[in-house]
N, C-alpha and C positions, 0 to 999 in steps of 0.2 A: 183765841184758844184752838182748837182741832177742828178741824172741817167729820159731821159726824152725818152718815144716811140711817133717815129716823124709821127712814118707811121701804119697804120693800113694797113698792107699789103693783108690782104683778099681784101678786100673793096678798095684796093688804096686813100684809103678816107687819105689827110693828116689832120696829128690834129695841129690846130694851138696855142695849151696853153699843157705847160708842164706836160703828166700822163702819171702815171706809173701804172701797171696791175702787181698786184702778186698771184701766186698762190700757196699754202701750202701742201707739198710736200703730206701731208695727205688727202689731198684734203678736209679737212674742213673747210675750211676758203680762202676767196681771202680779197684783200686789193684794193683799187683804191685810187690814193695819185694825184693831184690836187693840182695848183701852177698858182701865176701872176690873171690873164686876163681869169676866165671861162666860156669856148665856147661854146654855148648851143649845136651846131651839134657835135664838136667835143669830149661833155660829151653825148649825144645818142649816137656816133660809140660808146667807150669806154664801155659806157655798154648797148651795143648790142655783144662786145664780152666779158665781164663779164659774161651773160649771155647767152652765143650764144651756148651752150655743154648742154643742159638742162639733160643729164643724170650727169652730169659736179656740175650743178646748183644745184640736190635732195641731195649730198649729203652732202655740204657745212651746217654748222652750224650758222654758222655769216659772215657776209661782214663789213667791214670797211671801210666808205672812209673820208679818211685826207683830211680833205679843211683847214686844219692847218697856209695855207702858201697860200689863196684865200685870194687876192686880191677884185678883184672881179666882182658877181655871178647877171647878167640881164638873164631873162630868158622871153619870151612871151606868155600867154598862149596857142600858139599852139607847141611851142618849149615843152612845162611841157606836153603837150598830149600826143608827140611826146614818152618822156624819159615814159608817165604810161604805152603805148603801146607796149614801146619795154619791158618793166619790165612784163607786163602782162602773158604772158608766165613759166618765171623762179616762177610769185607767186604760177600757175598751180600744174605744179613742184615742189615747195615745199613752203609750204603756214609754214609753222613753224621757217622760215626764223627770224634770227637776226639781224639788220640792226646797227651798230655804228658809226655816225659823230661824227669826229673830228673837229672844224672849231672856231672860237672865237664869242664872245657872239651876235656883232652885224649879224650875215652871220646867226648863232642862227635863232635868231627872225626871218630874210626876207626869211628863207626858208620856218619855220613856217606857217606862213603870205601863202606862195606860195604852198604849200602844202593845207593848213587849205582850202583856195577858188577857189583852183581847184580838192578836195575832191581825190588826193591821200592821203592821207590820209587812207582810205577805206581797203587796203588792209590787211592783218590779220597779214606780220608782226611787229614786234613787233622793235620799231625804240627807241635806248638809246641815249645821245648826251651828250656829256663832249665840253668841253674849250679848251683838251689839245691832244694830240695821245697818250701821255706817260698813260694819267688817263683811257684810252679809250682801252690803253693793258690792264693796271692793272682788270679794272673790266670781258675784257673778259676770262681774265686765272680766274676766279671765278664762269664762264656756263657749 
């Protein structure tokens, strides 16, 4: 099966959904892949780990969020704000970052509504959306 990070060792926080975080060897890219029922607190913990090292974050050219295997994604207003707060220092460290999102059409439209309604879109990051990881990967090669 797929690899999953079961524990965020630093915070001792158990992630309830399968999440995989990968940093490219050259330091220019990171990938966060989720599957199943996307748990809000687990995602906040994963994003905190993803952007936790601001010097590393400043070197990223792009981050790929692969949600193609996510079945459910339900976030409250407070959870969306928690996610935005975790991302804020990363936005300041790297305002040119490109986010690449791979997800089903249904999930993408839900995410757009979520981001739009909570003004998360105001971050300067460019966001590109695709329906498959293969499409996202192909586009990333053009960067």
